[in-house]
KOLDREN-428483 format. One record per atom (N, C-alpha, C): residue number from 1; x, y, z. Coordinates in nm, 3 decimals, m for minus. Layout:
BEGIN
     i         u         v         w
   NUM         X         Y         Z
...
***
This chain:
BEGIN
     i         u         v         w
     1   m13.637    m3.649   m10.303
     1   m13.523    m3.723   m10.258
     1   m13.477    m3.809   m10.375
     2   m13.348    m3.810   m10.402
     2   m13.304    m3.887   m10.518
     2   m13.299    m4.035   m10.485
     3   m13.284    m4.116   m10.587
     3   m13.294    m4.262   m10.574
     3   m13.187    m4.319   m10.483
     4   m13.066    m4.267   m10.491
     4   m12.958    m4.321   m10.408
     4   m12.985    m4.296   m10.260
     5   m13.033    m4.180   m10.227
     5   m13.066    m4.151   m10.086
     5   m13.181    m4.237   m10.038
     6   m13.277    m4.260   m10.126
     6   m13.391    m4.344   m10.091
     6   m13.345    m4.487   m10.062
     7   m13.255    m4.537   m10.144
     7   m13.202    m4.672   m10.124
     7   m13.123    m4.678    m9.994
     8   m13.041    m4.577    m9.969
     8   m12.963    m4.574    m9.844
     8   m13.056    m4.570    m9.723
     9   m13.162    m4.492    m9.731
     9   m13.257    m4.484    m9.619
     9   m13.324    m4.619    m9.597
    10   m13.359    m4.685    m9.707
    10   m13.422    m4.816    m9.696
    10   m13.326    m4.916    m9.634
    11   m13.198    m4.906    m9.670
    11   m13.098    m4.997    m9.613
    11   m13.086    m4.974    m9.462
    12   m13.086    m4.851    m9.422
    12   m13.074    m4.819    m9.279
    12   m13.195    m4.871    m9.204
    13   m13.314    m4.851    m9.261
    13   m13.437    m4.899    m9.196
    13   m13.433    m5.051    m9.184
    14   m13.392    m5.120    m9.292
    14   m13.386    m5.266    m9.288
    14   m13.283    m5.314    m9.185
    15   m13.170    m5.245    m9.178
    15   m13.069    m5.282    m9.079
    15   m13.122    m5.266    m8.938
    16   m13.194    m5.157    m8.914
    16   m13.250    m5.132    m8.781
    16   m13.354    m5.239    m8.747
    17   m13.435    m5.275    m8.845
    17   m13.537    m5.378    m8.823
    17   m13.469    m5.511    m8.794
    18   m13.367    m5.543    m8.872
    18   m13.296    m5.670    m8.851
    18   m13.227    m5.671    m8.715
    19   m13.167    m5.560    m8.677
    19   m13.100    m5.552    m8.547
    19   m13.198    m5.567    m8.433
    20   m13.310    m5.495    m8.443
    20   m13.409    m5.504    m8.334
    20   m13.473    m5.643    m8.331
    21   m13.488    m5.707    m8.446
    21   m13.543    m5.842    m8.449
    21   m13.446    m5.939    m8.385
    22   m13.316    m5.915    m8.405
    22   m13.216    m6.002    m8.344
    22   m13.210    m5.986    m8.195
    23   m13.243    m5.870    m8.144
    23   m13.240    m5.845    m8.000
    23   m13.365    m5.898    m7.930
    24   m13.469    m5.922    m8.003
    24   m13.595    m5.968    m7.942
    24   m13.580    m6.112    m7.898
    25   m13.661    m6.154    m7.797
    25   m13.654    m6.290    m7.746
    25   m13.713    m6.388    m7.844
    26   m13.807    m6.344    m7.922
    26   m13.871    m6.431    m8.018
    26   m13.776    m6.446    m8.137
    27   m13.744    m6.569    m8.175
    27   m13.654    m6.590    m8.288
    27   m13.735    m6.647    m8.402
    28   m13.717    m6.585    m8.518
    28   m13.785    m6.630    m8.638
    28   m13.704    m6.587    m8.759
    29   m13.710    m6.662    m8.862
    29   m13.639    m6.627    m8.984
    29   m13.722    m6.538    m9.075
    30   m13.849    m6.525    m9.049
    30   m13.937    m6.446    m9.134
    30   m13.923    m6.299    m9.102
    31   m13.936    m6.216    m9.206
    31   m13.932    m6.071    m9.186
    31   m14.069    m6.026    m9.140
    32   m14.075    m5.922    m9.057
    32   m14.205    m5.869    m9.017
    32   m14.282    m5.824    m9.141
    33   m14.411    m5.826    m9.135
    33   m14.497    m5.789    m9.248
    33   m14.475    m5.645    m9.290
    34   m14.437    m5.558    m9.197
    34   m14.420    m5.416    m9.230
    34   m14.284    m5.387    m9.293
    35   m14.190    m5.482    m9.295
    35   m14.056    m5.459    m9.349
    35   m14.057    m5.473    m9.501
    36   m13.965    m5.403    m9.565
    36   m13.951    m5.409    m9.709
    36   m13.813    m5.463    m9.741
    37   m13.807    m5.562    m9.826
    37   m13.679    m5.620    m9.863
    37   m13.621    m5.537    m9.978
    38   m13.496    m5.498    m9.963
    38   m13.429    m5.417   m10.063
    38   m13.304    m5.491   m10.107
    39   m13.290    m5.511   m10.237
    39   m13.170    m5.572   m10.289
    39   m13.084    m5.463   m10.351
    40   m12.954    m5.473   m10.326
    40   m12.861    m5.371   m10.372
    40   m12.766    m5.434   m10.472
    41   m12.745    m5.363   m10.583
    41   m12.650    m5.409   m10.684
    41   m12.529    m5.317   m10.682
    42   m12.428    m5.353   m10.761
    42   m12.309    m5.269   m10.771
    42   m12.343    m5.131   m10.826
    43   m12.446    m5.123   m10.911
    43   m12.485    m4.994   m10.968
    43   m12.528    m4.897   m10.859
    44   m12.590    m4.950   m10.753
    44   m12.642    m4.863   m10.647
    44   m12.531    m4.799   m10.566
    45   m12.411    m4.851   m10.574
    45   m12.300    m4.794   m10.496
    45   m12.200    m4.722   m10.584
    46   m12.231    m4.703   m10.714
    46   m12.141    m4.632   m10.805
    46   m12.111    m4.490   m10.758
    47   m12.202    m4.430   m10.687
    47   m12.182    m4.292   m10.641
    47   m12.064    m4.284   m10.546
    48   m12.027    m4.398   m10.485
    48   m11.915    m4.396   m10.392
    48   m11.781    m4.391   m10.467
    49   m11.780    m4.440   m10.589
    49   m11.658    m4.438   m10.669
    49   m11.648    m4.302   m10.738
    50   m11.564    m4.218   m10.688
    50   m11.550    m4.083   m10.745
    50   m11.472    m4.092   m10.875
    51   m11.518    m4.021   m10.978
    51   m11.444    m4.023   m11.104
    51   m11.310    m3.953   m11.089
    52   m11.218    m3.993   m11.171
    52   m11.087    m3.927   m11.170
    52   m11.107    m3.783   m11.211
    53   m11.031    m3.693   m11.153
    53   m11.047    m3.552   m11.190
    53   m11.019    m3.534   m11.339
    54   m11.105    m3.457   m11.403
    54   m11.091    m3.433   m11.546
    54   m10.965    m3.353   m11.573
    55   m10.895    m3.393   m11.678
    55   m10.775    m3.320   m11.715
    55   m10.819    m3.188   m11.778
    56   m10.764    m3.082   m11.730
    56   m10.803    m2.954   m11.788
    56   m10.728    m2.934   m11.919
    57   m10.798    m2.871   m12.013
    57   m10.740    m2.849   m12.144
    57   m10.643    m2.732   m12.140
    58   m10.537    m2.742   m12.217
    58   m10.444    m2.630   m12.228
    58   m10.513    m2.520   m12.307
    59   m10.455    m2.404   m12.303
    59   m10.512    m2.290   m12.376
    59   m10.515    m2.319   m12.527
    60   m10.409    m2.385   m12.577
    60   m10.404    m2.420   m12.720
    60   m10.512    m2.522   m12.755
    61   m10.535    m2.621   m12.666
    61   m10.637    m2.721   m12.692
    61   m10.776    m2.660   m12.688
    62   m10.798    m2.568   m12.596
    62   m10.928    m2.500   m12.588
    62   m10.952    m2.417   m12.713
    63   m10.850    m2.347   m12.758
    63   m10.863    m2.263   m12.877
    63   m10.890    m2.351   m13.000
    64   m10.824    m2.466   m13.008
    64   m10.845    m2.557   m13.121
    64   m10.988    m2.610   m13.119
    65   m11.039    m2.643   m13.001
    65   m11.176    m2.693   m12.990
    65   m11.276    m2.583   m13.029
    66   m11.251    m2.461   m12.984
    66   m11.338    m2.350   m13.019
    66   m11.331    m2.322   m13.169
    67   m11.211    m2.333   m13.225
    67   m11.193    m2.310   m13.368
    67   m11.274    m2.412   m13.448
    68   m11.268    m2.539   m13.408
    68   m11.343    m2.643   m13.478
    68   m11.493    m2.616   m13.468
    69   m11.538    m2.577   m13.350
    69   m11.680    m2.548   m13.331
    69   m11.721    m2.426   m13.413
    70   m11.636    m2.324   m13.413
    70   m11.666    m2.203   m13.491
    70   m11.667    m2.234   m13.640
    71   m11.571    m2.317   m13.688
    71   m11.567    m2.352   m13.829
    71   m11.694    m2.425   m13.870
    72   m11.740    m2.513   m13.783
    72   m11.864    m2.585   m13.813
    72   m11.981    m2.486   m13.821
    73   m11.981    m2.387   m13.733
    73   m12.091    m2.290   m13.731
    73   m12.089    m2.198   m13.853
    74   m11.971    m2.164   m13.903
    74   m11.965    m2.072   m14.017
    74   m11.938    m2.142   m14.149
    75   m11.926    m2.274   m14.149
    75   m11.883    m2.349   m14.266
    75   m11.983    m2.366   m14.379
    76   m12.109    m2.335   m14.359
    76   m12.206    m2.354   m14.467
    76   m12.176    m2.263   m14.584
    77   m12.210    m2.309   m14.703
    77   m12.190    m2.229   m14.824
    77   m12.320    m2.159   m14.861
    78   m12.306    m2.055   m14.939
    78   m12.423    m1.994   m15.001
    78   m12.403    m2.002   m15.151
    79   m12.514    m2.004   m15.224
    79   m12.509    m2.025   m15.368
    79   m12.576    m1.909   m15.442
    80   m12.537    m1.895   m15.569
    80   m12.583    m1.783   m15.651
    80   m12.641    m1.832   m15.783
    81   m12.724    m1.748   m15.841
    81   m12.778    m1.775   m15.975
    81   m12.669    m1.746   m16.078
    82   m12.690    m1.791   m16.199
    82   m12.595    m1.768   m16.307
    82   m12.572    m1.619   m16.328
    83   m12.444    m1.582   m16.339
    83   m12.403    m1.445   m16.369
    83   m12.460    m1.343   m16.269
    84   m12.472    m1.383   m16.142
    84   m12.532    m1.297   m16.041
    84   m12.452    m1.300   m15.912
    85   m12.458    m1.189   m15.839
    85   m12.402    m1.185   m15.704
    85   m12.509    m1.143   m15.603
    86   m12.635    m1.151   m15.645
    86   m12.747    m1.116   m15.558
    86   m12.773    m1.228   m15.457
    87   m12.790    m1.190   m15.331
    87   m12.816    m1.288   m15.224
    87   m12.960    m1.335   m15.229
    88   m12.980    m1.464   m15.224
    88   m13.115    m1.522   m15.222
    88   m13.168    m1.519   m15.079
    89   m13.297    m1.539   m15.061
    89   m13.350    m1.549   m14.924
    89   m13.283    m1.660   m14.844
    90   m13.252    m1.773   m14.908
    90   m13.183    m1.883   m14.839
    90   m13.043    m1.839   m14.795
    91   m12.975    m1.764   m14.881
    91   m12.842    m1.714   m14.847
    91   m12.848    m1.619   m14.728
    92   m12.948    m1.536   m14.724
    92   m12.963    m1.441   m14.613
    92   m12.986    m1.516   m14.481
    93   m13.062    m1.625   m14.487
    93   m13.085    m1.705   m14.367
    93   m12.954    m1.766   m14.318
    94   m12.876    m1.820   m14.410
    94   m12.746    m1.879   m14.374
    94   m12.654    m1.771   m14.317
    95   m12.652    m1.655   m14.378
    95   m12.566    m1.546   m14.331
    95   m12.609    m1.496   m14.194
    96   m12.738    m1.496   m14.166
    96   m12.784    m1.459   m14.031
    96   m12.727    m1.554   m13.927
    97   m12.728    m1.683   m13.957
    97   m12.671    m1.783   m13.865
    97   m12.521    m1.763   m13.850
    98   m12.453    m1.729   m13.960
    98   m12.309    m1.703   m13.954
    98   m12.279    m1.582   m13.866
    99   m12.360    m1.480   m13.877
    99   m12.339    m1.360   m13.795
    99   m12.354    m1.395   m13.647
   100   m12.453    m1.476   m13.614
   100   m12.471    m1.518   m13.474
   100   m12.349    m1.594   m13.425
   101   m12.296    m1.684   m13.509
   101   m12.177    m1.761   m13.471
   101   m12.056    m1.669   m13.455
   102   m12.041    m1.574   m13.544
   102   m11.927    m1.482   m13.534
   102   m11.937    m1.394   m13.410
   103   m12.056    m1.361   m13.369
   103   m12.073    m1.285   m13.245
   103   m12.037    m1.372   m13.125
   104   m12.072    m1.499   m13.131
   104   m12.041    m1.592   m13.021
   104   m11.890    m1.617   m13.013
   105   m11.826    m1.633   m13.128
   105   m11.682    m1.661   m13.134
   105   m11.608    m1.536   m13.180
   106   m11.607    m1.438   m13.097
   106   m11.552    m1.308   m13.136
   106   m11.400    m1.308   m13.153
   107   m11.332    m1.414   m13.110
   107   m11.186    m1.420   m13.127
   107   m11.146    m1.457   m13.269
   108   m11.240    m1.510   m13.346
   108   m11.206    m1.560   m13.478
   108   m11.252    m1.466   m13.589
   109   m11.173    m1.464   m13.694
   109   m11.206    m1.390   m13.815
   109   m11.235    m1.492   m13.925
   110   m11.299    m1.447   m14.032
   110   m11.331    m1.540   m14.139
   110   m11.278    m1.492   m14.274
   111   m11.268    m1.589   m14.363
   111   m11.237    m1.564   m14.503
   111   m11.361    m1.602   m14.582
   112   m11.406    m1.512   m14.668
   112   m11.518    m1.541   m14.758
   112   m11.456    m1.561   m14.896
   113   m11.472    m1.682   m14.950
   113   m11.417    m1.717   m15.080
   113   m11.528    m1.715   m15.184
   114   m11.511    m1.632   m15.288
   114   m11.607    m1.626   m15.397
   114   m11.567    m1.721   m15.509
   115   m11.663    m1.800   m15.558
   115   m11.637    m1.898   m15.663
   115   m11.740    m1.884   m15.776
   116   m11.702    m1.932   m15.894
   116   m11.789    m1.926   m16.011
   116   m11.787    m2.060   m16.084
   117   m11.879    m2.075   m16.179
   117   m11.873    m2.196   m16.261
   117   m11.773    m2.175   m16.373
   118   m11.759    m2.273   m16.459
   118   m11.653    m2.273   m16.560
   118   m11.678    m2.181   m16.680
   119   m11.798    m2.132   m16.694
   119   m11.830    m2.049   m16.812
   119   m11.773    m1.909   m16.795
   120   m11.730    m1.849   m16.901
   120   m11.674    m1.714   m16.898
   120   m11.522    m1.717   m16.885
   121   m11.463    m1.601   m16.905
   121   m11.315    m1.592   m16.899
   121   m11.270    m1.595   m16.753
   122   m11.144    m1.623   m16.734
   122   m11.087    m1.624   m16.599
   122   m11.100    m1.487   m16.534
   123   m11.071    m1.381   m16.611
   123   m11.078    m1.245   m16.557
   123   m11.221    m1.210   m16.516
   124   m11.317    m1.244   m16.602
   124   m11.457    m1.216   m16.569
   124   m11.499    m1.289   m16.442
   125   m11.463    m1.417   m16.431
   125   m11.503    m1.496   m16.316
   125   m11.432    m1.453   m16.187
   126   m11.309    m1.407   m16.196
   126   m11.242    m1.354   m16.077
   126   m11.316    m1.230   m16.025
   127   m11.358    m1.143   m16.117
   127   m11.432    m1.023   m16.077
   127   m11.569    m1.061   m16.019
   128   m11.638    m1.157   m16.081
   128   m11.769    m1.200   m16.031
   128   m11.756    m1.268   m15.894
   129   m11.653    m1.350   m15.877
   129   m11.629    m1.414   m15.747
   129   m11.605    m1.312   m15.637
   130   m11.533    m1.205   m15.673
   130   m11.508    m1.098   m15.575
   130   m11.639    m1.026   m15.539
   131   m11.723    m0.999   m15.637
   131   m11.852    m0.934   m15.609
   131   m11.940    m1.023   m15.521
   132   m11.934    m1.154   m15.542
   132   m12.011    m1.248   m15.457
   132   m11.960    m1.246   m15.313
   133   m11.830    m1.247   m15.297
   133   m11.773    m1.242   m15.162
   133   m11.805    m1.109   m15.094
   134   m11.799    m0.999   m15.170
   134   m11.831    m0.867   m15.114
   134   m11.979    m0.857   m15.074
   135   m12.065    m0.922   m15.151
   135   m12.208    m0.920   m15.116
   135   m12.230    m0.985   m14.980
   136   m12.164    m1.097   m14.954
   136   m12.176    m1.164   m14.825
   136   m12.114    m1.078   m14.715
   137   m11.999    m1.017   m14.744
   137   m11.932    m0.931   m14.646
   137   m12.022    m0.813   m14.608
   138   m12.081    m0.747   m14.705
   138   m12.167    m0.633   m14.678
   138   m12.289    m0.673   m14.596
   139   m12.346    m0.788   m14.625
   139   m12.461    m0.834   m14.548
   139   m12.421    m0.862   m14.404
   140   m12.305    m0.926   m14.384
   140   m12.256    m0.952   m14.248
   140   m12.228    m0.820   m14.175
   141   m12.177    m0.720   m14.248
   141   m12.156    m0.588   m14.188
   141   m12.287    m0.530   m14.137
   142   m12.393    m0.543   m14.216
   142   m12.524    m0.493   m14.174
   142   m12.575    m0.564   m14.050
   143   m12.529    m0.687   m14.027
   143   m12.570    m0.764   m13.910
   143   m12.477    m0.742   m13.790
   144   m12.383    m0.649   m13.804
   144   m12.298    m0.612   m13.690
   144   m12.160    m0.674   m13.688
   145   m12.120    m0.742   m13.794
   145   m11.985    m0.800   m13.798
   145   m11.892    m0.699   m13.865
   146   m11.789    m0.660   m13.795
   146   m11.697    m0.557   m13.842
   146   m11.616    m0.607   m13.962
   147   m11.593    m0.515   m14.057
   147   m11.512    m0.544   m14.176
   147   m11.375    m0.601   m14.142
   148   m11.318    m0.557   m14.030
   148   m11.184    m0.601   m13.994
   148   m11.179    m0.751   m13.963
   149   m11.294    m0.814   m13.942
   149   m11.299    m0.957   m13.912
   149   m11.324    m1.043   m14.036
   150   m11.340    m0.977   m14.151
   150   m11.376    m1.049   m14.273
   150   m11.274    m1.019   m14.383
   151   m11.215    m1.123   m14.438
   151   m11.125    m1.111   m14.553
   151   m11.197    m1.176   m14.671
   152   m11.194    m1.109   m14.784
   152   m11.257    m1.169   m14.903
   152   m11.149    m1.206   m15.003
   153   m11.176    m1.313   m15.077
   153   m11.086    m1.359   m15.183
   153   m11.173    m1.421   m15.292
   154   m11.128    m1.405   m15.415
   154   m11.200    m1.466   m15.527
   154   m11.111    m1.570   m15.592
   155   m11.169    m1.686   m15.616
   155   m11.100    m1.790   m15.690
   155   m11.159    m1.808   m15.829
   156   m11.262    m1.729   m15.861
   156   m11.323    m1.740   m15.994
   156   m11.365    m1.883   m16.021
   157   m11.321    m1.935   m16.136
   157   m11.358    m2.072   m16.173
   157   m11.246    m2.171   m16.144
   158   m11.144    m2.129   m16.071
   158   m11.024    m2.211   m16.051
   158   m11.040    m2.326   m15.952
   159   m11.137    m2.321   m15.864
   159   m11.155    m2.425   m15.762
   159   m11.299    m2.477   m15.762
   160   m11.336    m2.553   m15.863
   160   m11.474    m2.602   m15.867
   160   m11.500    m2.703   m15.755
   161   m11.618    m2.697   m15.701
   161   m11.661    m2.794   m15.600
   161   m11.703    m2.923   m15.668
   162   m11.765    m2.908   m15.784
   162   m11.818    m3.023   m15.859
   162   m11.760    m3.019   m16.000
   163   m11.700    m3.129   m16.040
   163   m11.649    m3.139   m16.177
   163   m11.767    m3.172   m16.269
   164   m11.767    m3.114   m16.384
   164   m11.874    m3.144   m16.480
   164   m11.904    m3.026   m16.568
   165   m11.983    m3.053   m16.673
   165   m12.013    m2.950   m16.773
   165   m12.163    m2.937   m16.792
   166   m12.235    m2.923   m16.686
   166   m12.380    m2.907   m16.695
   166   m12.432    m2.831   m16.575
   167   m12.558    m2.796   m16.580
   167   m12.617    m2.713   m16.475
   167   m12.605    m2.775   m16.336
   168   m12.612    m2.909   m16.326
   168   m12.600    m2.973   m16.195
   168   m12.466    m2.939   m16.129
   169   m12.359    m2.941   m16.206
   169   m12.226    m2.905   m16.154
   169   m12.213    m2.754   m16.141
   170   m12.256    m2.682   m16.241
   170   m12.240    m2.536   m16.239
   170   m12.309    m2.472   m16.119
   171   m12.429    m2.520   m16.086
   171   m12.503    m2.458   m15.975
   171   m12.432    m2.477   m15.841
   172   m12.355    m2.584   m15.828
   172   m12.280    m2.606   m15.703
   172   m12.152    m2.523   m15.699
   173   m12.103    m2.483   m15.816
   173   m11.978    m2.408   m15.822
   173   m11.998    m2.257   m15.806
   174   m12.120    m2.209   m15.825
   174   m12.150    m2.066   m15.808
   174   m12.181    m2.044   m15.659
   175   m12.076    m2.014   m15.580
   175   m12.092    m2.017   m15.435
   175   m11.995    m1.924   m15.365
   176   m12.023    m1.900   m15.238
   176   m11.927    m1.842   m15.143
   176   m11.902    m1.949   m15.039
   177   m11.776    m1.966   m15.001
   177   m11.738    m2.055   m14.892
   177   m11.684    m1.969   m14.778
   178   m11.700    m2.018   m14.656
   178   m11.661    m1.944   m14.536
   178   m11.565    m2.029   m14.455
   179   m11.449    m1.972   m14.421
   179   m11.350    m2.046   m14.344
   179   m11.297    m1.958   m14.232
   180   m11.261    m2.023   m14.122
   180   m11.198    m1.951   m14.012
   180   m11.056    m1.915   m14.054
   181   m11.020    m1.792   m14.029
   181   m10.886    m1.743   m14.068
   181   m10.786    m1.777   m13.960
   182   m10.665    m1.816   m14.000
   182   m10.558    m1.846   m13.904
   182   m10.511    m1.722   m13.832
***
């Protein structure tokens, strides 16, 4: 029995005891030894105040909420070694989670953006960024995500995540980013 029903039952019992005590010829202000005193606060009657009906979300609002949730689920980046497009074990773990999210949010497609650090020519880095994005796409394909749901793009070294000229910055710039497609 939940707490509110228990309190209501106790109130009814106390009322009955008080009523029967009032009807008896013996008058006394003391409660019988078998009675239990119950104090009620405003919290105990909150169940009587019904909440206002929740406003239902429009289809556009629901889609926007799902989009935000899906973006959060697929938003993690994966990183690569210098001059490589080979997926690391950590990258494979992240991609497994992305595949699960994409299966859950089947209405959404993604863009895989391949990025590189500043070393090398623009042409070389555009090609390497594309190979990195394709590596993620192929792995997602193996996990059951159809090619038609994945668009790849390479930005090469044009959009660094971290400004700088050392390994600390370069390692953050060798990455794939994942975004929900409009």
